[in-house]
MARROFI-504426 format. One record per residue: y, z, x of N, C-alpha, C in turn; chain; residue in one letter; residue number from 1. Coordinates in Angstrom, 3 decimals. Atoms other than C-alpha are relative to their C-alpha. Layout:
// MARROFI-504426
      n_y      n_z      n_x     ca_y     ca_z     ca_x      c_y      c_z      c_x c r   k
        Y        Z        X        Y        Z        X        Y        Z        X A A NUM
...
//
This chain:
// MARROFI-504426
      n_y      n_z      n_x     ca_y     ca_z     ca_x      c_y      c_z      c_x c r   k
    0.659   -1.181   -0.500    7.063  -21.208   20.352   -1.524   -0.175    0.130 A M   1
    1.424    0.159   -0.247    3.567  -21.238   21.903   -0.718    1.069   -0.779 A S   2
    0.870   -1.002    0.671    0.640  -19.425   20.437    0.056    1.389    0.829 A D   3
    0.001   -1.162   -0.770    0.768  -17.028   23.345    1.264    0.880   -0.189 A E   4
   -1.280   -0.682    0.242    4.458  -16.289   22.806    0.004    0.642   -1.370 A E   5
   -0.016   -0.507    1.345    3.866  -15.761   19.023   -0.870    1.282   -0.024 A A   6
    0.788   -1.178   -0.035    0.996  -13.343   19.784    0.631    1.167    0.701 A A   7
   -0.704   -1.173   -0.770    3.029  -11.400   22.327    1.187    0.590   -0.929 A A   8
   -0.960   -0.518    0.928    5.784  -11.144   19.666   -0.573    0.883   -1.032 A G   9
    0.667   -0.797    0.993    3.390   -9.725   17.143   -0.352    1.297    0.644 A L  10
    0.391   -1.248   -0.650    2.111   -7.216   19.652    1.199    0.912    0.162 A R  11
   -1.215   -0.718   -0.295    5.632   -6.149   20.563    0.537    0.665   -1.336 A A  12
   -0.338   -0.531    1.340    6.406   -5.700   16.745   -0.894    1.159   -0.407 A F  13
    0.903   -1.038    0.338    3.272   -3.673   16.213    0.255    1.277    0.817 A F  14
   -0.228   -1.125   -0.843    3.921   -1.391   19.165    1.300    0.754   -0.292 A N  15
   -1.217   -0.562    0.423    7.521   -0.830   18.090   -0.099    0.805   -1.251 A A  16
    0.227   -0.630    1.236    6.389    0.097   14.634   -0.853    1.307    0.212 A M  17
    0.776   -1.148   -0.351    3.732    2.356   16.036    0.742    1.130    0.593 A R  18
   -0.834   -1.042   -0.717    6.209    4.197   18.271    0.979    0.630   -0.971 A D  19
   -0.840   -0.545    0.924    8.555    4.641   15.383   -0.582    1.060   -0.908 A S  20
    0.793   -0.912    0.889    5.936    6.243   13.114   -0.433    1.282    0.951 A F  21
    0.459   -1.136   -0.947    4.722    8.409   16.191    1.161    0.972    0.185 A A  22
   -1.216   -0.908   -0.218    8.361    9.736   16.611    0.171    0.892   -1.302 A L  23
   -0.110   -0.772    1.332    8.477   10.719   12.890   -1.018    1.081   -0.006 A I  24
    1.011   -0.956    0.076    5.181   12.444   13.159    0.196    1.215    1.018 A L  25
   -0.253   -1.014   -0.908    6.157   14.323   16.306    1.174    0.890   -0.423 A A  26
   -1.176   -0.738    0.390    9.536   15.427   14.868   -0.196    0.757   -1.336 A Q  27
    0.147   -0.557    1.338    8.340   16.221   11.358   -1.269    0.703   -0.250 A G  28
    1.356   -0.741    0.069    5.151   18.272   11.960    0.104    0.883   -1.182 A A  29
   -0.191   -1.009    1.020    6.446   21.030    9.637    0.807   -0.309   -1.159 A G  30
   -0.895    0.468    1.064    8.581   18.937    7.344   -0.749   -0.174   -1.267 A D  31
    0.615    0.152    1.254    7.513   19.186    3.669    0.133   -1.371   -0.471 A P  32
   -0.244    1.397    0.514    8.913   15.673    3.213   -0.570   -1.028    1.056 A H  33
    0.609    0.978   -1.095    6.902   14.153    6.162   -0.474   -1.243   -0.620 A L  34
    0.626    1.199    0.700    4.932   11.751    3.870    1.036   -0.897   -0.557 A V  35
   -1.055    0.800    0.571    8.025   10.611    2.190    0.763   -0.760    0.978 A D  36
   -0.696    0.651   -1.014    9.785    9.855    5.365   -0.860   -1.081    0.624 A V  37
    0.894    1.067   -0.502    6.722    7.898    6.719   -0.069   -1.168   -0.967 A L  38
    0.180    1.078    0.998    6.287    5.909    3.485    1.236   -0.741   -0.080 A A  39
   -1.272    0.668    0.169   10.021    5.197    3.214    0.333   -0.913    1.201 A A  40
   -0.236    0.773   -1.168   10.179    4.059    6.847   -0.894   -1.312   -0.046 A Q  41
    0.999    1.048    0.157    7.033    1.910    6.248    0.580   -1.188   -0.821 A A  42
   -0.493    0.936    0.983    8.639    0.232    3.243    1.247   -0.703    0.592 A G  43
   -1.226    0.547   -0.548   11.959   -0.246    5.036   -0.310   -1.029    1.100 A D  44
    0.461    0.919   -1.055   10.314   -1.749    8.101   -0.504   -1.352   -0.571 A N  45
    0.589    1.176    0.633    8.409   -4.148    5.899    1.088   -0.865   -0.702 A Y  46
   -1.025    0.707    0.735   11.323   -5.157    3.665    0.964   -0.876    0.908 A E  47
   -0.927    0.606   -0.929   13.687   -5.868    6.530   -0.593   -1.146    0.835 A K  48
    0.621    0.964   -0.827   11.310   -7.784    8.740   -0.568   -1.124   -0.837 A N  49
    0.415    0.981    0.824    9.820   -9.748    5.855    1.095   -0.933   -0.401 A A  50
   -1.127    0.735    0.305   13.196  -10.837    4.887    0.452   -0.980    1.217 A E  51
   -0.310    0.845   -1.093   13.983  -12.048    8.386   -0.983   -1.138    0.286 A I  52
    1.114    0.889   -0.361   10.630  -13.749    8.978   -0.194   -1.079   -1.084 A Q  53
    0.203    0.851    1.084   10.719  -15.484    5.606    1.230   -0.889   -0.212 A S  54
   -1.212    0.774    0.222   14.125  -17.082    6.080   -0.372   -1.517    0.048 A E  55
    0.256    1.424    0.135   13.912  -20.766    4.974   -1.124   -0.262   -0.961 A G  56
    1.115    0.223    0.898   10.929  -20.221    2.711    0.534   -0.056   -1.368 A L  57
   -0.472    0.064    1.343   11.077  -20.849   -1.024    0.166    1.465   -0.573 A P  58
   -0.141   -1.254    0.621   12.151  -18.015   -3.271   -1.261    0.498   -0.685 A S  59
    1.225   -0.390    0.695    9.251  -15.874   -4.472    0.132    0.205   -1.391 A H  60
   -0.011    0.073    1.551    8.260  -15.910   -8.075   -0.483    1.309   -0.540 A A  61
    0.428   -1.297    0.477    7.200  -12.209   -8.317    1.266    0.757   -0.628 A C  62
   -1.057   -0.727    0.584    9.335  -10.004  -10.631   -0.439    0.690   -1.338 A G  63
    0.283   -0.689    1.199    9.579   -7.950  -13.663   -0.513   -0.951   -1.158 A K  64
    0.621    0.911    1.068    7.527   -9.366  -16.598   -1.180   -0.733    0.468 A G  65
    1.200    0.603   -0.537    4.818  -10.691  -14.357   -0.900    1.001    0.591 A C  66
    0.990   -1.056   -0.468    1.827   -8.429  -13.829   -1.322   -0.670    0.250 A E  67
    1.273    0.637   -0.199   -0.727  -11.074  -13.040   -0.873    0.492    1.029 A T  68
    0.869   -0.556   -1.178   -1.791   -9.572   -9.696   -0.232    1.425   -0.131 A C  69
    0.103   -1.516    0.046   -1.540   -5.993  -10.913   -1.269    0.530   -0.630 A C  70
    1.358   -0.506    0.385   -5.157   -5.864  -11.838   -0.848    0.086    1.259 A C  71
    0.652    0.000   -1.240   -6.109   -6.208   -8.196   -0.257    1.319    0.612 A L  72
    0.250   -1.287   -0.682   -7.727   -3.364   -6.170    1.014    0.139    1.166 A Q  73
   -1.061   -0.292   -0.992   -5.017   -1.809   -3.922   -0.453    1.000    0.962 A V  74
    0.411   -0.917   -1.056   -5.706   -0.208   -0.595    1.363    0.674    0.529 A A  75
   -1.183   -0.612   -0.433   -3.143    2.359    0.546   -0.321    1.098    1.003 A A  76
    0.132   -1.151   -1.021   -2.665    4.913    3.433    0.257    1.277   -0.781 A T  77
   -0.325   -1.304    0.502   -2.451    8.662    2.731    1.389    0.278   -0.192 A A  78
   -1.432   -0.161    0.257    1.255    8.870    3.224    0.589   -0.765   -1.228 A P  79
   -0.418    0.756    1.184    1.785    6.150    0.630   -0.489    0.606   -1.276 A E  80
    0.568   -0.690    1.205   -0.518    7.875   -1.813    0.725    1.245   -0.289 A I  81
   -0.721   -1.280    0.237    1.204   11.261   -1.393    1.440   -0.229   -0.495 A F  82
   -1.416    0.356    0.329    4.705    9.660   -1.602    0.009   -0.486   -1.490 A H  83
   -0.023    0.459    1.331    3.750    7.931   -4.820   -0.250    1.189   -1.005 A A  84
    0.214   -1.216    0.748    2.382   11.321   -6.182    1.233    0.869   -0.199 A A  85
   -1.331   -0.756    0.019    5.784   12.950   -5.287    0.876   -0.718   -1.023 A H  86
   -0.925    0.768    0.933    7.590   10.187   -7.169   -0.381    0.252   -1.485 A F  87
    0.427   -0.188    1.424    5.501   10.620  -10.258    0.355    1.437   -0.518 A I  88
   -0.356   -1.396    0.348    5.937   14.408  -10.272    1.544    0.093   -0.294 A R  89
   -1.513   -0.025    0.091    9.734   13.905   -9.822    0.456   -0.682   -1.252 A L  90
   -0.408    0.833    1.182   10.000   11.354  -12.689   -0.752    0.281   -1.236 A T  91
    0.855   -0.297    1.269    7.427   12.845  -15.067    0.738    0.410   -1.286 A S  92
   -0.692   -0.469    1.171    9.862   14.539  -17.388    0.781   -1.215   -0.622 A Q  93
   -0.757    1.107    0.470   11.979   11.398  -17.632   -0.893   -1.037   -0.833 A A  94
    0.841    0.839    0.690    9.021    9.281  -18.553   -0.651    0.644   -1.251 A F  95
    0.528   -0.671    1.154    7.662   11.934  -20.948    1.027   -0.045   -1.161 A A  96
   -0.972    0.112    1.035   10.969   11.722  -22.840   -0.121   -1.327   -0.867 A A  97
    0.158    1.259    0.607   10.064    8.236  -23.644   -1.592   -0.228   -0.437 A H  98
    1.478   -0.044    0.517    6.337    9.143  -24.604   -1.019   -0.605    1.001 A G  99
    0.867    0.553   -0.939    4.818    8.004  -21.316   -0.448    1.142    0.922 A V 100
    0.539   -0.959   -0.868    2.441   10.271  -19.384   -0.775   -0.705    1.102 A D 101
    0.587    0.810   -1.207    1.674    8.586  -16.029   -1.302    0.601    0.570 A L 102
    1.198   -0.736   -0.481   -0.846   11.247  -14.955   -1.105   -0.293   -0.902 A A 103
    1.014    0.201    0.967   -2.780   10.796  -18.150   -0.543   -1.520    0.107 A K 104
    0.401    1.406   -0.145   -2.824    7.043  -17.784   -0.767   -0.308    1.264 A R 105
    0.714    0.097   -1.268   -3.981    7.394  -14.215   -1.467    0.461   -0.211 A L 106
    1.366   -0.560    0.311   -6.926    9.619  -15.353   -0.807   -0.890   -0.699 A R 107
    0.750    0.854    0.896   -7.938    7.184  -18.035   -0.455   -1.294    0.914 A E 108
    0.354    1.217   -0.877   -7.768    4.233  -15.580   -1.103    0.340    1.042 A A 109
    1.018   -0.463   -1.025   -9.799    6.191  -12.924   -1.385   -0.033   -0.698 A R 110
    1.279   -0.029    0.695  -12.590    6.672  -15.455   -0.504   -1.380   -0.300 A N 111
    0.400    1.408    0.366  -12.483    3.010  -16.510   -0.370   -0.856    1.274 A A 112
    0.268    0.832   -1.118  -12.663    1.581  -12.975   -1.015    0.585    0.959 A I 113
    0.969   -0.678   -0.861  -15.128    4.046  -11.536   -1.175   -0.932    0.331 A A 114
    1.139    0.811   -0.463  -17.755    2.151   -9.436    0.273   -1.531    0.083 A G 115
   -0.373    1.407   -0.040  -15.963   -1.175   -9.764    0.542   -0.435    1.380 A Q 116
   -0.484    0.494   -1.286  -15.429   -3.332   -6.641    1.168   -0.970   -0.289 A G 117
   -1.168    0.911    0.086  -12.621   -5.818   -5.968   -0.196   -1.066   -1.007 A H 118
    0.204    1.105    0.875  -14.160   -8.738   -7.857   -0.105    0.466   -1.496 A E 119
    0.109   -0.508    1.312  -15.014   -6.718  -10.853    1.348    0.484   -0.655 A E 120
   -1.301   -0.347    0.434  -11.598   -5.241  -11.046    0.809   -1.211   -0.417 A R 121
   -0.780    1.279    0.330   -9.958   -8.726  -10.964   -0.537   -0.596   -1.282 A F 122
    0.686    0.693    1.158  -12.451  -10.078  -13.535    0.304    0.726   -1.334 A A 123
   -0.322   -0.849    1.169  -11.681   -7.205  -15.927    1.391   -0.260   -0.582 A S 124
   -1.427    0.127    0.435   -7.960   -8.079  -16.068    0.697    1.238   -0.568 A R 125
   -0.650   -1.194    0.465   -7.221   -4.472  -16.662    1.240    0.240    0.876 A R 126
   -1.280   -0.023   -0.798   -3.655   -4.051  -15.683    0.095    1.447    0.582 A S 127
   -0.327   -1.321   -0.513   -2.530   -1.140  -13.483    0.656    0.926   -0.938 A C 128
   -0.543   -0.908    0.978   -1.791    1.970  -15.483    1.485    0.349    0.223 A P 129
   -1.479   -0.308   -0.354    1.612    2.205  -13.681    0.970   -1.084   -0.512 A L 130
   -0.819    0.993    0.596    2.823   -0.923  -15.372    0.413    0.397   -1.441 A I 131
   -0.588   -0.470    1.304    5.053   -0.031  -18.306    0.967   -1.126   -0.544 A I 132
   -0.864    1.002    0.499    6.661   -2.765  -20.374    0.207   -1.152    0.953 A G 133
   -0.085    1.097   -0.846    5.943   -5.410  -17.728    0.610    0.398    1.276 A G 134
   -0.585   -0.497   -1.232    7.467   -3.283  -14.932   -0.764    1.079    0.647 A A 135
    0.660   -1.046   -0.692    6.176   -1.049  -12.204    0.688    1.350   -0.145 A C 136
   -0.693   -1.191    0.040    6.947    2.553  -12.954    0.295    0.753    1.227 A A 137
   -0.335   -0.631   -1.289    6.844    3.542   -9.293    0.387   -1.037    0.938 A I 138
   -0.404    1.107   -0.759    8.414    0.422   -8.022    0.641    0.425    1.395 A Y 139
   -0.695   -0.503   -1.188   10.535    2.362   -5.472   -0.908    0.643    0.926 A A 140
    0.980   -0.709   -0.804    7.473    4.120   -4.208   -1.345   -0.752    0.070 A A 141
    1.311    0.749    0.019    4.870    1.314   -4.458   -0.493   -0.256    1.381 A R 142
    0.585    0.148   -1.412    2.497    0.792   -1.504    0.311   -1.323    0.545 A P 143
   -0.279    1.289   -0.808    2.776   -1.841    1.242   -0.828   -1.025   -0.599 A L 144
    0.920    1.078    0.499   -0.182   -3.745   -0.278    0.743   -0.753   -1.182 A A 145
   -0.683    0.602    1.067    1.870   -4.383   -3.465    1.160   -0.738    0.401 A C 146
   -1.101    0.604   -0.445    4.997   -5.171   -1.614   -0.360   -1.350    0.689 A R 147
    0.264    1.219   -0.787    3.226   -7.791    0.555   -0.812   -1.018   -0.626 A G 148
    0.760    1.111    0.808    1.453   -9.762   -2.194    1.083   -0.764   -0.717 A H 149
   -1.137    0.783    0.449    4.036  -12.477   -2.672   -0.473   -1.452   -0.347 A V 150
    0.416    1.395    0.398    3.560  -15.732   -4.607    1.263   -0.856   -0.185 A S 151
   -1.211    0.880    0.303    5.971  -18.756   -4.805   -0.226   -0.687   -1.398 A F 152
    0.205    0.812    1.221    4.551  -20.075   -8.119   -0.699    0.970   -1.004 A D 153
    0.458   -0.896    1.075    4.093  -17.706  -11.154   -1.021   -0.752   -0.892 A R 154
    0.985    0.659    0.871    2.377  -20.351  -13.243   -1.392   -0.277    0.628 A E 155
    1.240    0.185   -0.725   -0.193  -21.022  -10.530   -0.779    1.372    0.042 A A 156
    0.636   -1.243    0.089   -0.930  -17.300  -10.455   -0.766    0.234   -1.324 A C 157
    0.567   -0.267    1.302   -1.488  -17.146  -14.185   -1.199   -0.890   -0.273 A I 158
    1.124    0.831    0.151   -3.709  -20.223  -14.067   -1.209    0.497    0.692 A A 159
    1.088   -0.523   -0.832   -5.894  -18.786  -11.299   -0.594    1.265   -0.683 A A 160
    0.525   -1.273    0.749   -6.120  -15.479  -13.228   -0.803   -0.319   -1.154 A A 161
    0.797    0.497    1.231   -7.393  -17.334  -16.246   -1.262   -0.833    0.274 A E 162
    1.178    0.699   -0.416  -10.082  -18.966  -14.205    0.182   -1.520    0.106 A G 163
   -0.148    1.437   -0.174   -8.494  -22.366  -14.114    0.147   -0.429    1.512 A R 164
    0.052    0.576   -1.283   -8.673  -24.556  -10.971    1.456   -0.028    0.485 A D 165
   -1.475   -0.100   -0.400   -5.297  -23.585   -9.330    0.106    0.671    1.372 A A 166
   -0.174   -0.663   -1.334   -4.221  -22.959   -5.735    1.232    0.731   -0.005 A E 167
   -1.227   -0.796    0.007   -1.752  -20.101   -5.502    0.687    0.018    1.384 A V 168
   -0.688    0.039   -1.278    0.875  -20.629   -2.885    0.546    1.371    0.386 A P 169
   -0.406   -1.302   -0.362    0.965  -17.156   -1.506    0.770    0.038    1.438 A A 170
   -0.655   -0.051   -1.231    3.200  -16.154    1.357   -0.750    0.716    1.113 A S 171
    0.622   -0.484   -1.237    1.457  -15.764    4.688    0.864    0.945    0.823 A G 172
   -1.019   -0.862   -0.770    4.579  -14.294    6.287    0.060    1.395   -0.518 A V 173
   -0.035   -1.433    0.591    4.769  -11.341    3.857   -1.271    0.720    0.300 A H 174
    1.399   -0.689   -0.316    1.041  -10.734    4.295   -0.094    0.513    1.361 A K 175
    0.129   -0.356   -1.353    1.254  -10.722    7.989    0.896    1.242    0.370 A T 176
   -0.875   -1.155   -0.286    4.298   -8.335    8.197   -0.503    1.255   -0.720 A V 177
    0.597   -1.173    0.640    2.735   -6.044    5.656   -1.214    0.631    0.806 A R 178
    1.132   -0.429   -0.715   -0.511   -5.911    7.645    0.432    0.714    1.329 A A 179
   -0.389   -0.593   -1.321    1.295   -5.116   10.974    0.578    1.340   -0.323 A I 180
   -0.688   -1.310    0.298    3.451   -2.362    9.441   -1.008    1.077   -0.425 A V 181
    0.981   -0.944    0.446    0.515   -0.834    7.656   -0.980    0.412    1.162 A Q 182
    0.880   -0.251   -1.201   -1.777   -1.095   10.806    0.684    0.968    0.961 A N 183
   -0.719   -0.812   -0.872    0.904    0.480   12.968    0.137    1.475   -0.548 A A 184
    0.066   -1.376    0.553    1.158    3.415   10.499   -1.325    0.666    0.159 A L 185
    1.320   -0.547   -0.214   -2.526    3.751   10.561   -0.342    0.534    1.371 A Q 186
    0.261   -0.314   -1.439   -2.648    3.706   14.373    0.681    1.341    0.320 A A 187
   -0.618   -1.238   -0.442   -0.071    6.415   14.651   -0.547    1.201   -0.740 A S 188
    0.633   -1.175    0.669   -1.852    8.642   12.068   -1.264    0.350    0.748 A L 189
    1.202   -0.209   -0.758   -5.076    8.125   14.079    0.253    0.720    1.254 A R 190
   -0.441   -0.693   -1.246   -3.279    9.171   17.237    0.172    1.494   -0.116 A D 191
   -0.245   -1.372    0.272   -2.447   12.426   15.552   -1.146    0.639   -0.652 A K 192
    1.185   -0.577    0.680   -5.978   12.987   14.233    0.121    0.282   -1.427 A N 193
   -0.177   -0.042    1.533   -4.877   12.567   10.623   -0.800   -1.105   -0.694 A L 194
    0.649    1.017    0.735   -6.800   10.712    8.007    0.739   -1.272   -0.041 A G 195
   -0.775    1.166   -0.286   -5.782    7.143    8.681   -0.558   -1.259   -0.679 A W 196
    0.672    1.166    0.672   -8.016    4.858    6.454    0.842   -0.608   -0.990 A G 197
   -0.672    0.705    1.091   -6.974    2.452    3.720   -0.905    0.434   -1.213 A A 198
    0.710   -0.592    1.062   -8.025    4.164    0.429    0.253   -0.784   -1.331 A Y 199
   -0.283    0.589    1.271   -8.422    2.946   -3.171    1.078    0.793   -0.684 A E 200
   -1.324   -0.605    0.369   -4.952    3.636   -4.448   -0.015    0.901   -1.301 A F 201
   -0.154   -0.682    1.239   -5.361    4.556   -8.090   -0.782    1.320   -0.091 A L 202
    0.918   -1.218    0.026   -8.272    7.007   -7.693    0.549    1.028    0.929 A T 203
   -0.586   -0.949   -1.097   -6.683    8.588   -4.595    1.295    0.568   -0.536 A A 204
   -1.198   -0.483    0.638   -3.427    8.917   -6.457   -0.236    1.069   -1.005 A L 205
    0.438   -1.075    1.128   -5.056   10.731   -9.439   -0.393    1.254    0.794 A D 206
    0.434   -1.170   -0.713   -6.683   13.086   -6.913    1.197    0.789    0.605 A R 207
   -1.189   -0.631   -0.611   -3.374   13.803   -5.134    0.814    0.699   -1.002 A A 208
   -0.746   -0.673    1.014   -1.771   14.600   -8.475   -0.728    1.165   -0.603 A L 209
    0.759   -1.142    0.537   -4.594   16.812   -9.752   -0.219    1.147    0.973 A Q 210
    0.296   -1.016   -1.040   -5.083   18.698   -6.507    1.225    0.150    0.878 A D 211
   -1.145   -0.242   -0.797   -1.860   20.056   -5.071   -0.245    0.505    1.436 A R 212
    0.398   -0.368   -1.379   -3.789   21.385   -2.033   -0.411   -1.143    0.882 A Q 213
    0.393    1.262   -0.640   -4.819   17.832   -1.233    0.738   -0.378    1.186 A C 214
   -0.942    0.559   -1.054   -1.750   16.849    0.854   -0.100    1.030    1.172 A E 215
    0.053   -1.020   -1.090   -1.823   20.244    2.774   -1.251   -0.133    0.748 A E 216
    1.311    0.169   -0.755   -5.471   19.727    3.625    0.053   -1.195    0.940 A N 217
   -0.155    1.202   -0.820   -4.720   16.261    4.860    0.850    0.198    1.236 A W 218
   -0.863   -0.342   -1.088   -1.855   17.450    7.020   -0.722    0.942    1.040 A R 219
    0.805   -0.788   -0.913   -4.364   19.949    8.467   -1.150   -0.706    0.718 A G 220
    1.023    0.761   -0.618   -6.616   17.128    9.595   -1.252   -0.250   -0.828 A G 221
    1.166    0.343    0.871   -9.073   16.963    6.630   -0.012   -1.476   -0.586 A A 222
    0.052    1.330    0.561  -10.301   13.610    5.385   -0.185    0.112   -1.508 A E 223
   -0.030   -0.218    1.462   -9.420   14.169    1.748   -0.287   -1.193   -0.821 A V 224
    0.272    1.212    0.768   -9.999   10.574    0.658   -1.227   -0.751    0.602 A F 225
    1.048    0.620   -0.821  -13.141    9.826    2.809   -0.793   -0.849   -0.922 A A 226
    0.885    0.714    0.923  -15.117    8.808   -0.202    0.590   -1.183   -0.771 A D 227
   -0.716    1.121    0.697  -12.479    6.382   -1.446    0.454   -1.036    1.119 A L 228
   -0.430    0.907   -0.981  -12.097    4.510    1.874   -0.553   -1.423   -0.257 A Q 229
    0.352    1.333    0.141  -12.180    0.734    1.704   -0.291   -0.720    1.333 A L 230
    0.234    0.897   -1.052  -13.576   -1.734    4.174   -0.333    0.834    1.267 A G 231
    0.523   -0.805   -1.104  -15.685    0.577    6.516   -0.088   -0.767    1.307 A A 232
    0.110    0.861   -1.248  -16.419   -2.252    8.942    1.327   -0.356    0.535 A E 233
   -1.344    0.472   -0.587  -12.907   -3.477    9.147    0.735    1.287    0.652 A E 234
   -0.576   -1.199   -0.565  -11.833    0.192    9.801   -0.481    0.264    1.433 A T 235
    0.572   -0.198   -1.359  -14.157    0.379   12.802    0.639   -1.037    0.943 A R 236
   -0.505    0.991   -0.859  -12.814   -2.874   14.172    1.474    0.422    0.250 A E 237
   -1.295   -0.361   -0.250   -9.287   -1.593   13.681    0.170    1.087    1.070 A L 238
   -0.044   -1.029   -1.006   -9.968    1.503   15.720   -0.083   -0.597    1.353 A A 239
    0.183    0.597   -1.372  -11.193   -0.585   18.677    1.306   -0.762    0.346 A A 240
   -1.192    0.696   -0.389   -8.137   -2.767   18.353    1.179    0.933    0.400 A T 241
   -1.047   -0.952   -0.328   -5.759    0.202   18.311   -0.125    0.603    1.408 A F 242
    0.298   -0.518   -1.373   -7.462    1.530   21.443    0.362   -1.022    1.078 A D 243
   -0.266    1.084   -0.931   -7.218   -1.867   23.118    1.544   -0.135    0.147 A A 244
   -1.382    0.214   -0.136   -3.513   -2.201   22.355    0.735    1.241    0.705 A L 245
   -0.677   -1.125   -0.640   -2.790    1.314   23.599   -0.293   -0.028    1.565 A R 246
    0.467    0.099   -1.448   -4.692    0.612   26.939    1.014   -0.681    0.872 A A 247
//
């Protein structure tokens, strides 16, 4: 396949994803479960396409018991954030029965990471507060950024995290599929004049849990996470790309 054919295929994939999200937004304007449907569709689109595109690649080394990359700063869209908040509210009693208060853990983490950038977060090695006993407490509702961070060598990840000279064999296929699906979701949100940025996940999730009006305000067009947006320059470039692809 030539480079032009590959690029055309990626554009077609992006546009198909954008149209699927647009349809959900058009049909679910008054649906209280809109963000859950959007996030579930995004996750499903990612998982199915990543599986197809990664055929023939080595098995990935990510799994329960390895939280090496779970200290990284995570960027997520508003639907992913609200979907995770719904999941935490739904499971809070079950976790409380085992002495786990996810909302409290998030508040404590928010205070600890306040003002820290990506490099500082990674250097701190502070694990995500949603990791319980080596497993992600919101695994079913985790953001695309977490789904798309795939390594083929656990030991290399550990070595790199400890500052040793190690090259991590990460999956470019998973990263590309994740980016296309997330960008398509962002484009469709922008088309509907909804907050479409990529926001710092943990702090935004804490806000969504503490302020039950937050989601309704977002659905009304308010930029409820504007101060938590990551990559301002990249966001401007994305807007121009979305417009060009629509033209």
